[in-house]
All heavy atoms as TSV, in Angstrom:
chain	resi	resn	atom	element	x	y	z
A	1	MET	N	N	11.127	63.322	137.517
A	1	MET	CA	C	10.930	64.101	136.317
A	1	MET	C	C	12.190	64.877	135.956
A	1	MET	O	O	12.150	66.056	135.684
A	1	MET	CB	C	9.795	65.083	136.522
A	1	MET	CG	C	8.477	64.555	136.077
A	1	MET	SD	S	7.282	65.840	135.847
A	1	MET	CE	C	6.556	65.917	137.440
A	2	SER	N	N	13.306	64.241	135.916
A	2	SER	CA	C	14.546	64.933	135.625
A	2	SER	C	C	14.883	64.920	134.141
A	2	SER	O	O	15.878	65.485	133.737
A	2	SER	CB	C	15.684	64.299	136.417
A	2	SER	OG	O	15.865	62.964	135.988
A	3	ARG	N	N	14.076	64.259	133.324
A	3	ARG	CA	C	14.355	64.212	131.892
A	3	ARG	C	C	14.112	65.578	131.275
A	3	ARG	O	O	13.196	66.297	131.632
A	3	ARG	CB	C	13.459	63.188	131.205
A	3	ARG	CG	C	13.744	61.797	131.637
A	3	ARG	CD	C	12.864	60.861	130.880
A	3	ARG	NE	N	13.108	59.498	131.336
A	3	ARG	CZ	C	12.589	58.449	130.759
A	3	ARG	NH1	N	11.783	58.575	129.746
A	3	ARG	NH2	N	12.861	57.253	131.226
A	4	LYS	N	N	14.934	65.912	130.314
A	4	LYS	CA	C	14.791	67.182	129.606
A	4	LYS	C	C	13.669	67.089	128.585
A	4	LYS	O	O	13.331	66.019	128.110
A	4	LYS	CB	C	16.099	67.548	128.896
A	4	LYS	CG	C	17.258	67.743	129.839
A	4	LYS	CD	C	17.048	68.950	130.679
A	4	LYS	CE	C	18.226	69.146	131.604
A	4	LYS	NZ	N	18.036	70.238	132.516
A	5	LEU	N	N	13.125	68.219	128.235
A	5	LEU	CA	C	12.050	68.287	127.263
A	5	LEU	C	C	12.665	68.444	125.877
A	5	LEU	O	O	13.073	69.529	125.478
A	5	LEU	CB	C	11.125	69.462	127.583
A	5	LEU	CG	C	9.870	69.606	126.754
A	5	LEU	CD1	C	9.020	68.340	126.833
A	5	LEU	CD2	C	9.073	70.791	127.221
A	6	VAL	N	N	12.768	67.330	125.165
A	6	VAL	CA	C	13.324	67.317	123.811
A	6	VAL	C	C	12.419	66.498	122.908
A	6	VAL	O	O	11.628	65.679	123.374
A	6	VAL	CB	C	14.754	66.731	123.773
A	6	VAL	CG1	C	15.722	67.582	124.560
A	6	VAL	CG2	C	14.780	65.308	124.278
A	7	ARG	N	N	12.552	66.724	121.610
A	7	ARG	CA	C	11.816	65.923	120.637
A	7	ARG	C	C	12.666	64.703	120.295
A	7	ARG	O	O	13.770	64.844	119.777
A	7	ARG	CB	C	11.518	66.737	119.379
A	7	ARG	CG	C	10.555	67.879	119.654
A	7	ARG	CD	C	10.188	68.677	118.421
A	7	ARG	NE	N	11.353	69.378	117.892
A	7	ARG	CZ	C	11.818	69.201	116.660
A	7	ARG	NH1	N	11.237	68.381	115.826
A	7	ARG	NH2	N	12.871	69.858	116.253
A	8	PRO	N	N	12.189	63.499	120.617
A	8	PRO	CA	C	13.005	62.302	120.411
A	8	PRO	C	C	13.177	61.960	118.934
A	8	PRO	O	O	12.391	62.374	118.088
A	8	PRO	CB	C	12.214	61.210	121.128
A	8	PRO	CG	C	10.822	61.684	121.122
A	8	PRO	CD	C	10.886	63.188	121.174
A	9	ARG	N	N	14.228	61.205	118.659
A	9	ARG	CA	C	14.485	60.738	117.291
A	9	ARG	C	C	13.502	59.653	116.899
A	9	ARG	O	O	13.071	59.582	115.769
A	9	ARG	CB	C	15.892	60.164	117.178
A	9	ARG	CG	C	16.974	61.204	117.218
A	9	ARG	CD	C	18.306	60.528	117.116
A	9	ARG	NE	N	18.672	60.124	118.473
A	9	ARG	CZ	C	19.747	59.491	118.804
A	9	ARG	NH1	N	20.592	59.121	117.894
A	9	ARG	NH2	N	20.005	59.194	120.054
A	10	GLU	N	N	13.169	58.794	117.843
A	10	GLU	CA	C	12.316	57.644	117.567
A	10	GLU	C	C	10.941	57.844	118.188
A	10	GLU	O	O	10.811	58.475	119.228
A	10	GLU	CB	C	12.959	56.379	118.124
A	10	GLU	CG	C	14.314	56.105	117.505
A	10	GLU	CD	C	15.098	55.066	118.273
A	10	GLU	OE1	O	14.589	54.552	119.287
A	10	GLU	OE2	O	16.224	54.794	117.868
A	11	GLY	N	N	9.929	57.297	117.546
A	11	GLY	CA	C	8.574	57.375	118.074
A	11	GLY	C	C	7.822	58.612	117.655
A	11	GLY	O	O	6.766	58.918	118.207
A	12	ARG	N	N	8.345	59.331	116.679
A	12	ARG	CA	C	7.672	60.537	116.199
A	12	ARG	C	C	6.516	60.174	115.293
A	12	ARG	O	O	6.557	59.181	114.590
A	12	ARG	CB	C	8.627	61.390	115.372
A	12	ARG	CG	C	9.696	62.063	116.148
A	12	ARG	CD	C	10.519	62.898	115.210
A	12	ARG	NE	N	11.503	63.674	115.945
A	12	ARG	CZ	C	12.241	64.616	115.402
A	12	ARG	NH1	N	12.129	64.879	114.126
A	12	ARG	NH2	N	13.093	65.277	116.132
A	13	MET	N	N	5.504	61.017	115.308
A	13	MET	CA	C	4.420	60.894	114.331
A	13	MET	C	C	4.539	62.054	113.336
A	13	MET	O	O	4.607	61.834	112.148
A	13	MET	CB	C	3.060	60.938	115.007
A	13	MET	CG	C	2.762	59.739	115.873
A	13	MET	SD	S	2.505	58.238	114.963
A	13	MET	CE	C	0.845	58.416	114.427
A	14	ILE	N	N	4.573	63.274	113.835
A	14	ILE	CA	C	4.718	64.443	112.962
A	14	ILE	C	C	6.032	65.146	113.291
A	14	ILE	O	O	6.975	65.082	112.523
A	14	ILE	CB	C	3.525	65.409	113.104
A	14	ILE	CG1	C	2.241	64.701	112.658
A	14	ILE	CG2	C	3.746	66.676	112.288
A	14	ILE	CD1	C	0.995	65.502	112.848
A	15	ALA	N	N	6.086	65.786	114.433
A	15	ALA	CA	C	7.289	66.532	114.794
A	15	ALA	C	C	7.961	65.999	116.049
A	15	ALA	O	O	9.063	66.399	116.374
A	15	ALA	CB	C	6.953	68.000	114.992
A	16	GLY	N	N	7.286	65.135	116.771
A	16	GLY	CA	C	7.854	64.591	117.993
A	16	GLY	C	C	7.472	65.346	119.246
A	16	GLY	O	O	7.983	65.050	120.323
A	17	VAL	N	N	6.578	66.310	119.122
A	17	VAL	CA	C	6.181	67.114	120.282
A	17	VAL	C	C	5.443	66.253	121.304
A	17	VAL	O	O	5.776	66.261	122.492
A	17	VAL	CB	C	5.336	68.328	119.852
A	17	VAL	CG1	C	4.783	69.056	121.064
A	17	VAL	CG2	C	6.154	69.268	118.998
A	18	CYS	N	N	4.454	65.509	120.865
A	18	CYS	CA	C	3.682	64.668	121.794
A	18	CYS	C	C	4.560	63.571	122.390
A	18	CYS	O	O	4.453	63.269	123.580
A	18	CYS	CB	C	2.479	64.052	121.084
A	18	CYS	SG	S	1.198	65.253	120.683
A	19	ALA	N	N	5.440	62.993	121.592
A	19	ALA	CA	C	6.348	61.963	122.103
A	19	ALA	C	C	7.305	62.550	123.134
A	19	ALA	O	O	7.602	61.922	124.150
A	19	ALA	CB	C	7.130	61.319	120.957
A	20	GLY	N	N	7.777	63.766	122.890
A	20	GLY	CA	C	8.664	64.430	123.851
A	20	GLY	C	C	7.959	64.765	125.150
A	20	GLY	O	O	8.510	64.580	126.236
A	21	LEU	N	N	6.730	65.244	125.057
A	21	LEU	CA	C	5.951	65.536	126.263
A	21	LEU	C	C	5.655	64.258	127.037
A	21	LEU	O	O	5.725	64.237	128.271
A	21	LEU	CB	C	4.648	66.244	125.899
A	21	LEU	CG	C	4.782	67.681	125.408
A	21	LEU	CD1	C	3.460	68.182	124.856
A	21	LEU	CD2	C	5.274	68.574	126.523
A	22	ALA	N	N	5.328	63.197	126.308
A	22	ALA	CA	C	5.041	61.921	126.971
A	22	ALA	C	C	6.272	61.398	127.689
A	22	ALA	O	O	6.184	60.920	128.826
A	22	ALA	CB	C	4.560	60.903	125.936
A	23	ARG	N	N	7.411	61.484	127.055
A	23	ARG	CA	C	8.647	61.005	127.687
A	23	ARG	C	C	8.979	61.844	128.914
A	23	ARG	O	O	9.380	61.316	129.943
A	23	ARG	CB	C	9.799	61.075	126.682
A	23	ARG	CG	C	11.095	60.514	127.239
A	23	ARG	CD	C	12.235	60.688	126.289
A	23	ARG	NE	N	12.108	59.780	125.153
A	23	ARG	CZ	C	13.004	59.698	124.188
A	23	ARG	NH1	N	14.058	60.478	124.197
A	23	ARG	NH2	N	12.832	58.852	123.202
A	24	ARG	N	N	8.809	63.166	128.809
A	24	ARG	CA	C	9.137	64.075	129.916
A	24	ARG	C	C	8.269	63.819	131.142
A	24	ARG	O	O	8.735	63.831	132.269
A	24	ARG	CB	C	8.963	65.517	129.444
A	24	ARG	CG	C	9.039	66.573	130.529
A	24	ARG	CD	C	10.417	66.629	131.148
A	24	ARG	NE	N	10.567	67.750	132.018
A	24	ARG	CZ	C	10.340	67.707	133.336
A	24	ARG	NH1	N	9.941	66.585	133.884
A	24	ARG	NH2	N	10.514	68.770	134.072
A	25	PHE	N	N	6.976	63.548	130.913
A	25	PHE	CA	C	6.045	63.365	132.020
A	25	PHE	C	C	5.705	61.907	132.281
A	25	PHE	O	O	4.750	61.613	132.996
A	25	PHE	CB	C	4.777	64.185	131.778
A	25	PHE	CG	C	5.045	65.662	131.780
A	25	PHE	CD1	C	5.017	66.386	130.607
A	25	PHE	CD2	C	5.356	66.320	132.960
A	25	PHE	CE1	C	5.287	67.748	130.609
A	25	PHE	CE2	C	5.629	67.672	132.978
A	25	PHE	CZ	C	5.594	68.391	131.796
A	26	ASN	N	N	6.501	61.007	131.698
A	26	ASN	CA	C	6.380	59.567	131.937
A	26	ASN	C	C	4.968	59.062	131.642
A	26	ASN	O	O	4.343	58.406	132.466
A	26	ASN	CB	C	6.808	59.230	133.369
A	26	ASN	CG	C	7.142	57.768	133.517
A	26	ASN	OD1	O	7.480	57.108	132.541
A	26	ASN	ND2	N	7.040	57.256	134.726
A	27	MET	N	N	4.498	59.396	130.453
A	27	MET	CA	C	3.176	58.982	130.000
A	27	MET	C	C	3.321	58.207	128.702
A	27	MET	O	O	4.375	58.205	128.081
A	27	MET	CB	C	2.278	60.201	129.757
A	27	MET	CG	C	1.932	60.989	130.994
A	27	MET	SD	S	0.968	62.467	130.619
A	27	MET	CE	C	-0.521	61.761	129.976
A	28	SER	N	N	2.243	57.610	128.276
A	28	SER	CA	C	2.202	56.919	126.999
A	28	SER	C	C	2.088	57.955	125.878
A	28	SER	O	O	1.246	58.857	125.957
A	28	SER	CB	C	1.003	55.982	126.961
A	28	SER	OG	O	0.726	55.579	125.649
A	29	PRO	N	N	2.912	57.839	124.823
A	29	PRO	CA	C	2.761	58.771	123.699
A	29	PRO	C	C	1.370	58.712	123.085
A	29	PRO	O	O	0.830	59.735	122.673
A	29	PRO	CB	C	3.814	58.303	122.694
A	29	PRO	CG	C	4.822	57.577	123.501
A	29	PRO	CD	C	4.064	56.961	124.636
A	30	PHE	N	N	0.777	57.535	123.053
A	30	PHE	CA	C	-0.586	57.400	122.536
A	30	PHE	C	C	-1.563	58.252	123.345
A	30	PHE	O	O	-2.429	58.919	122.789
A	30	PHE	CB	C	-1.022	55.928	122.545
A	30	PHE	CG	C	-2.464	55.743	122.184
A	30	PHE	CD1	C	-2.873	55.815	120.862
A	30	PHE	CD2	C	-3.419	55.518	123.162
A	30	PHE	CE1	C	-4.207	55.669	120.521
A	30	PHE	CE2	C	-4.746	55.363	122.834
A	30	PHE	CZ	C	-5.148	55.439	121.510
A	31	MET	N	N	-1.419	58.238	124.650
A	31	MET	CA	C	-2.326	58.997	125.519
A	31	MET	C	C	-2.165	60.503	125.292
A	31	MET	O	O	-3.156	61.235	125.230
A	31	MET	CB	C	-2.068	58.659	126.987
A	31	MET	CG	C	-3.044	59.317	127.935
A	31	MET	SD	S	-4.758	58.885	127.642
A	31	MET	CE	C	-4.752	57.172	128.045
A	32	VAL	N	N	-0.940	60.965	125.148
A	32	VAL	CA	C	-0.712	62.393	124.904
A	32	VAL	C	C	-1.298	62.786	123.550
A	32	VAL	O	O	-1.940	63.833	123.426
A	32	VAL	CB	C	0.787	62.731	124.984
A	32	VAL	CG1	C	1.048	64.175	124.603
A	32	VAL	CG2	C	1.324	62.451	126.378
A	33	ARG	N	N	-1.098	61.949	122.535
A	33	ARG	CA	C	-1.668	62.235	121.221
A	33	ARG	C	C	-3.194	62.252	121.270
A	33	ARG	O	O	-3.836	63.109	120.658
A	33	ARG	CB	C	-1.178	61.204	120.205
A	33	ARG	CG	C	0.281	61.355	119.886
A	33	ARG	CD	C	0.759	60.279	118.935
A	33	ARG	NE	N	2.192	60.382	118.777
A	33	ARG	CZ	C	3.031	59.391	118.999
A	33	ARG	NH1	N	2.588	58.193	119.347
A	33	ARG	NH2	N	4.334	59.572	118.862
A	34	LEU	N	N	-3.771	61.303	121.988
A	34	LEU	CA	C	-5.222	61.253	122.122
A	34	LEU	C	C	-5.752	62.494	122.835
A	34	LEU	O	O	-6.750	63.094	122.411
A	34	LEU	CB	C	-5.642	59.987	122.871
A	34	LEU	CG	C	-7.132	59.776	123.073
A	34	LEU	CD1	C	-7.829	59.615	121.728
A	34	LEU	CD2	C	-7.387	58.566	123.949
A	35	LEU	N	N	-5.091	62.896	123.911
A	35	LEU	CA	C	-5.507	64.106	124.625
A	35	LEU	C	C	-5.408	65.339	123.727
A	35	LEU	O	O	-6.274	66.221	123.768
A	35	LEU	CB	C	-4.665	64.291	125.886
A	35	LEU	CG	C	-4.936	63.298	127.010
A	35	LEU	CD1	C	-3.904	63.468	128.118
A	35	LEU	CD2	C	-6.341	63.462	127.543
A	36	PHE	N	N	-4.355	65.400	122.922
A	36	PHE	CA	C	-4.212	66.529	122.007
A	36	PHE	C	C	-5.342	66.534	120.976
A	36	PHE	O	O	-5.947	67.570	120.705
A	36	PHE	CB	C	-2.854	66.497	121.306
A	36	PHE	CG	C	-2.703	67.575	120.276
A	36	PHE	CD1	C	-2.555	68.896	120.648
A	36	PHE	CD2	C	-2.726	67.273	118.922
A	36	PHE	CE1	C	-2.444	69.900	119.700
A	36	PHE	CE2	C	-2.614	68.262	117.969
A	36	PHE	CZ	C	-2.467	69.591	118.353
A	37	LEU	N	N	-5.636	65.383	120.402
A	37	LEU	CA	C	-6.712	65.307	119.417
A	37	LEU	C	C	-8.063	65.669	120.031
A	37	LEU	O	O	-8.865	66.383	119.417
A	37	LEU	CB	C	-6.770	63.915	118.792
A	37	LEU	CG	C	-5.640	63.587	117.827
A	37	LEU	CD1	C	-5.743	62.141	117.367
A	37	LEU	CD2	C	-5.656	64.531	116.644
A	38	LEU	N	N	-8.312	65.201	121.248
A	38	LEU	CA	C	-9.567	65.555	121.921
A	38	LEU	C	C	-9.627	67.045	122.244
A	38	LEU	O	O	-10.694	67.655	122.208
A	38	LEU	CB	C	-9.740	64.720	123.189
A	38	LEU	CG	C	-10.021	63.235	122.972
A	38	LEU	CD1	C	-10.033	62.498	124.301
A	38	LEU	CD2	C	-11.333	63.038	122.224
A	39	SER	N	N	-8.475	67.635	122.556
A	39	SER	CA	C	-8.450	69.066	122.867
A	39	SER	C	C	-8.787	69.911	121.646
A	39	SER	O	O	-9.224	71.051	121.774
A	39	SER	CB	C	-7.088	69.475	123.435
A	39	SER	OG	O	-6.117	69.562	122.409
A	40	LEU	N	N	-8.600	69.351	120.452
A	40	LEU	CA	C	-8.936	70.091	119.234
A	40	LEU	C	C	-10.442	70.313	119.094
A	40	LEU	O	O	-10.868	71.191	118.343
A	40	LEU	CB	C	-8.395	69.364	118.002
A	40	LEU	CG	C	-6.876	69.331	117.875
A	40	LEU	CD1	C	-6.464	68.486	116.679
A	40	LEU	CD2	C	-6.301	70.731	117.785
A	41	LEU	N	N	-11.232	69.523	119.817
A	41	LEU	CA	C	-12.676	69.711	119.795
A	41	LEU	C	C	-13.104	70.947	120.585
A	41	LEU	O	O	-14.208	71.449	120.406
A	41	LEU	CB	C	-13.376	68.471	120.362
A	41	LEU	CG	C	-13.135	67.167	119.593
A	41	LEU	CD1	C	-13.758	65.998	120.349
A	41	LEU	CD2	C	-13.682	67.264	118.182
A	42	LEU	N	N	-12.244	71.413	121.474
A	42	LEU	CA	C	-12.528	72.585	122.294
A	42	LEU	C	C	-11.985	73.839	121.616
A	42	LEU	O	O	-10.983	73.767	120.895
A	42	LEU	CB	C	-11.877	72.438	123.670
A	42	LEU	CG	C	-12.301	71.224	124.484
A	42	LEU	CD1	C	-11.408	71.090	125.707
A	42	LEU	CD2	C	-13.755	71.337	124.873
A	43	PRO	N	N	-12.622	74.978	121.843
A	43	PRO	CA	C	-12.060	76.208	121.279
A	43	PRO	C	C	-10.770	76.575	122.013
A	43	PRO	O	O	-10.628	76.335	123.211
A	43	PRO	CB	C	-13.150	77.251	121.531
A	43	PRO	CG	C	-13.971	76.695	122.635
A	43	PRO	CD	C	-13.857	75.197	122.568
A	44	GLY	N	N	-9.826	77.086	121.270
A	44	GLY	CA	C	-8.570	77.484	121.886
A	44	GLY	C	C	-7.434	77.544	120.886
A	44	GLY	O	O	-7.638	77.466	119.672
A	45	THR	N	N	-6.252	77.638	121.421
A	45	THR	CA	C	-5.055	77.833	120.592
A	45	THR	C	C	-4.157	76.600	120.602
A	45	THR	O	O	-2.937	76.719	120.587
A	45	THR	CB	C	-4.271	79.043	121.102
A	45	THR	OG1	O	-3.919	78.795	122.468
A	45	THR	CG2	C	-5.064	80.319	121.008
A	46	GLN	N	N	-4.731	75.426	120.605
A	46	GLN	CA	C	-3.952	74.195	120.709
A	46	GLN	C	C	-2.955	74.051	119.563
A	46	GLN	O	O	-1.810	73.646	119.784
A	46	GLN	CB	C	-4.867	72.961	120.726
A	46	GLN	CG	C	-5.801	72.904	121.892
A	46	GLN	CD	C	-7.102	73.638	121.654
A	46	GLN	OE1	O	-7.187	74.564	120.877
A	46	GLN	NE2	N	-8.138	73.238	122.358
A	47	VAL	N	N	-3.361	74.352	118.363
A	47	VAL	CA	C	-2.473	74.196	117.210
A	47	VAL	C	C	-1.313	75.184	117.301
A	47	VAL	O	O	-0.165	74.835	117.000
A	47	VAL	CB	C	-3.254	74.370	115.891
A	47	VAL	CG1	C	-2.327	74.336	114.700
A	47	VAL	CG2	C	-4.322	73.290	115.767
A	48	ILE	N	N	-1.585	76.392	117.743
A	48	ILE	CA	C	-0.525	77.386	117.897
A	48	ILE	C	C	0.464	76.938	118.970
A	48	ILE	O	O	1.675	77.052	118.794
A	48	ILE	CB	C	-1.113	78.777	118.215
A	48	ILE	CG1	C	-1.911	79.260	117.011
A	48	ILE	CG2	C	-0.023	79.772	118.579
A	48	ILE	CD1	C	-2.719	80.501	117.249
A	49	VAL	N	N	-0.037	76.412	120.080
A	49	VAL	CA	C	0.840	75.909	121.142
A	49	VAL	C	C	1.705	74.762	120.616
A	49	VAL	O	O	2.900	74.704	120.888
A	49	VAL	CB	C	0.017	75.465	122.374
A	49	VAL	CG1	C	0.879	74.723	123.378
A	49	VAL	CG2	C	-0.648	76.664	123.021
A	50	TYR	N	N	1.102	73.868	119.832
A	50	TYR	CA	C	1.855	72.765	119.244
A	50	TYR	C	C	2.977	73.291	118.350
A	50	TYR	O	O	4.120	72.831	118.435
A	50	TYR	CB	C	0.921	71.851	118.437
A	50	TYR	CG	C	1.596	70.614	117.918
A	50	TYR	CD1	C	1.609	69.451	118.669
A	50	TYR	CD2	C	2.231	70.602	116.681
A	50	TYR	CE1	C	2.234	68.306	118.207
A	50	TYR	CE2	C	2.860	69.473	116.213
A	50	TYR	CZ	C	2.856	68.325	116.974
A	50	TYR	OH	O	3.494	67.205	116.517
A	51	LEU	N	N	2.659	74.264	117.504
A	51	LEU	CA	C	3.668	74.828	116.603
A	51	LEU	C	C	4.781	75.538	117.375
A	51	LEU	O	O	5.959	75.430	117.016
A	51	LEU	CB	C	3.014	75.782	115.610
A	51	LEU	CG	C	2.070	75.131	114.592
A	51	LEU	CD1	C	1.353	76.202	113.771
A	51	LEU	CD2	C	2.809	74.160	113.706
A	52	VAL	N	N	4.422	76.247	118.429
A	52	VAL	CA	C	5.424	76.923	119.249
A	52	VAL	C	C	6.335	75.893	119.927
A	52	VAL	O	O	7.563	76.054	119.953
A	52	VAL	CB	C	4.753	77.849	120.296
A	52	VAL	CG1	C	5.743	78.320	121.344
A	52	VAL	CG2	C	4.100	79.026	119.599
A	53	LEU	N	N	5.752	74.817	120.452
A	53	LEU	CA	C	6.572	73.765	121.063
A	53	LEU	C	C	7.476	73.108	120.028
A	53	LEU	O	O	8.623	72.767	120.326
A	53	LEU	CB	C	5.682	72.720	121.735
A	53	LEU	CG	C	5.035	73.146	123.047
A	53	LEU	CD1	C	4.055	72.078	123.516
A	53	LEU	CD2	C	6.096	73.388	124.095
A	54	TRP	N	N	6.998	72.944	118.819
A	54	TRP	CA	C	7.798	72.367	117.748
A	54	TRP	C	C	9.046	73.213	117.503
A	54	TRP	O	O	10.149	72.706	117.342
A	54	TRP	CB	C	6.954	72.281	116.491
A	54	TRP	CG	C	7.557	71.547	115.323
A	54	TRP	CD1	C	8.836	71.074	115.202
A	54	TRP	CD2	C	6.899	71.190	114.118
A	54	TRP	NE1	N	8.993	70.460	113.983
A	54	TRP	CE2	C	7.811	70.517	113.299
A	54	TRP	CE3	C	5.619	71.397	113.654
A	54	TRP	CZ2	C	7.477	70.046	112.039
A	54	TRP	CZ3	C	5.291	70.913	112.397
A	54	TRP	CH2	C	6.211	70.247	111.604
A	55	VAL	N	N	8.874	74.521	117.529
A	55	VAL	CA	C	9.998	75.428	117.291
A	55	VAL	C	C	10.927	75.494	118.507
A	55	VAL	O	O	12.156	75.498	118.361
A	55	VAL	CB	C	9.478	76.838	116.928
A	55	VAL	CG1	C	10.594	77.848	116.905
A	55	VAL	CG2	C	8.745	76.790	115.599
A	56	LEU	N	N	10.353	75.531	119.710
A	56	LEU	CA	C	11.150	75.743	120.910
A	56	LEU	C	C	11.822	74.486	121.459
A	56	LEU	O	O	12.902	74.578	122.049
A	56	LEU	CB	C	10.292	76.369	122.008
A	56	LEU	CG	C	9.807	77.787	121.742
A	56	LEU	CD1	C	8.962	78.280	122.905
A	56	LEU	CD2	C	10.964	78.729	121.486
A	57	MET	N	N	11.181	73.332	121.293
A	57	MET	CA	C	11.765	72.093	121.831
A	57	MET	C	C	12.937	71.663	120.963
A	57	MET	O	O	12.783	71.497	119.747
A	57	MET	CB	C	10.722	70.961	121.857
A	57	MET	CG	C	9.713	71.085	122.952
A	57	MET	SD	S	8.395	69.845	122.860
A	57	MET	CE	C	9.289	68.332	123.090
A	58	PRO	N	N	14.103	71.478	121.566
A	58	PRO	CA	C	15.248	71.063	120.745
A	58	PRO	C	C	15.102	69.617	120.294
A	58	PRO	O	O	14.489	68.791	120.973
A	58	PRO	CB	C	16.439	71.225	121.687
A	58	PRO	CG	C	15.872	71.128	123.048
A	58	PRO	CD	C	14.472	71.670	122.959
A	59	ASN	N	N	15.678	69.337	119.152
A	59	ASN	CA	C	15.742	67.974	118.654
A	59	ASN	C	C	16.696	67.185	119.548
A	59	ASN	O	O	17.693	67.718	120.021
A	59	ASN	CB	C	16.234	67.986	117.209
A	59	ASN	CG	C	15.946	66.722	116.480
A	59	ASN	OD1	O	15.282	65.823	117.003
A	59	ASN	ND2	N	16.440	66.641	115.269
A	60	GLU	N	N	16.419	65.934	119.786
A	60	GLU	CA	C	17.242	65.115	120.677
A	60	GLU	C	C	18.691	65.061	120.199
A	60	GLU	O	O	19.614	65.133	121.014
A	60	GLU	CB	C	16.663	63.706	120.769
A	60	GLU	CG	C	17.338	62.832	121.790
A	60	GLU	CD	C	16.668	61.482	121.899
A	60	GLU	OE1	O	16.320	60.889	120.859
A	60	GLU	OE2	O	16.490	61.025	123.038
A	61	ASP	N	N	18.912	64.982	118.896
A	61	ASP	CA	C	20.275	64.944	118.370
A	61	ASP	C	C	21.044	66.213	118.724
A	61	ASP	O	O	22.186	66.159	119.166
A	61	ASP	CB	C	20.259	64.796	116.844
A	61	ASP	CG	C	19.702	63.461	116.409
A	61	ASP	OD1	O	19.794	62.492	117.194
A	61	ASP	OD2	O	19.177	63.382	115.291
A	62	ARG	N	N	20.406	67.344	118.536
A	62	ARG	CA	C	21.064	68.615	118.819
A	62	ARG	C	C	21.311	68.773	120.311
A	62	ARG	O	O	22.347	69.285	120.737
A	62	ARG	CB	C	20.208	69.761	118.304
A	62	ARG	CG	C	20.943	71.063	118.300
A	62	ARG	CD	C	20.181	72.224	117.709
A	62	ARG	NE	N	19.066	71.830	116.859
A	62	ARG	CZ	C	17.990	72.570	116.709
A	62	ARG	NH1	N	17.860	73.706	117.351
A	62	ARG	NH2	N	17.004	72.174	115.922
A	63	TYR	N	N	20.363	68.337	121.130
A	63	TYR	CA	C	20.525	68.447	122.583
A	63	TYR	C	C	21.672	67.571	123.071
A	63	TYR	O	O	22.504	68.005	123.866
A	63	TYR	CB	C	19.227	68.053	123.297
A	63	TYR	CG	C	19.376	68.035	124.788
A	63	TYR	CD1	C	19.406	69.220	125.512
A	63	TYR	CD2	C	19.535	66.842	125.483
A	63	TYR	CE1	C	19.570	69.215	126.872
A	63	TYR	CE2	C	19.701	66.830	126.854
A	63	TYR	CZ	C	19.709	68.018	127.540
A	63	TYR	OH	O	19.880	68.003	128.898
A	64	LEU	N	N	21.767	66.339	122.561
A	64	LEU	CA	C	22.835	65.444	122.980
A	64	LEU	C	C	24.193	65.936	122.514
A	64	LEU	O	O	25.199	65.772	123.192
A	64	LEU	CB	C	22.585	64.027	122.458
A	64	LEU	CG	C	21.399	63.299	123.074
A	64	LEU	CD1	C	21.190	61.956	122.398
A	64	LEU	CD2	C	21.577	63.111	124.569
A	65	ALA	N	N	24.249	66.594	121.349
A	65	ALA	CA	C	25.510	67.116	120.837
A	65	ALA	C	C	26.004	68.297	121.660
A	65	ALA	O	O	27.206	68.489	121.817
A	65	ALA	CB	C	25.350	67.525	119.378
A	66	SER	N	N	25.080	69.099	122.201
A	66	SER	CA	C	25.487	70.280	122.959
A	66	SER	C	C	25.611	70.024	124.456
A	66	SER	O	O	26.103	70.872	125.187
A	66	SER	CB	C	24.483	71.414	122.731
A	66	SER	OG	O	23.234	71.080	123.304
A	67	ALA	N	N	25.187	68.855	124.928
A	67	ALA	CA	C	25.268	68.550	126.360
A	67	ALA	C	C	26.717	68.302	126.761
A	67	ALA	O	O	27.482	67.693	126.021
A	67	ALA	CB	C	24.434	67.320	126.684
A	68	PRO	N	N	27.119	68.804	127.932
A	68	PRO	CA	C	28.492	68.558	128.385
A	68	PRO	C	C	28.703	67.084	128.710
A	68	PRO	O	O	27.832	66.422	129.258
A	68	PRO	CB	C	28.611	69.411	129.646
A	68	PRO	CG	C	27.223	69.667	130.086
A	68	PRO	CD	C	26.338	69.566	128.872
A	69	HIS	N	N	29.846	66.581	128.334
A	69	HIS	CA	C	30.142	65.155	128.556
A	69	HIS	C	C	30.925	64.950	129.809
A	69	HIS	O	O	31.756	65.500	130.267
A	69	HIS	CB	C	30.906	64.570	127.377
A	69	HIS	CG	C	30.110	64.627	126.119
A	69	HIS	ND1	N	28.853	64.073	125.986
A	69	HIS	CD2	C	30.350	65.216	124.923
A	69	HIS	CE1	C	28.398	64.272	124.767
A	69	HIS	NE2	N	29.300	64.985	124.114
């Protein structure tokens, strides 16, 4: 699990949060999206967490540009 948590350029549906989480934890993006959608049936702050991750997770382009070569 050495991959960084970033929003990828490819494979995004909305903001790339689920795709980034799937890549980080070596899961299928479909499975992460499905789990997120199912979690919306439960009471909680899932949408707020998603929005916070959208803001906090760097875009893959920006992360690669700032990474030391």
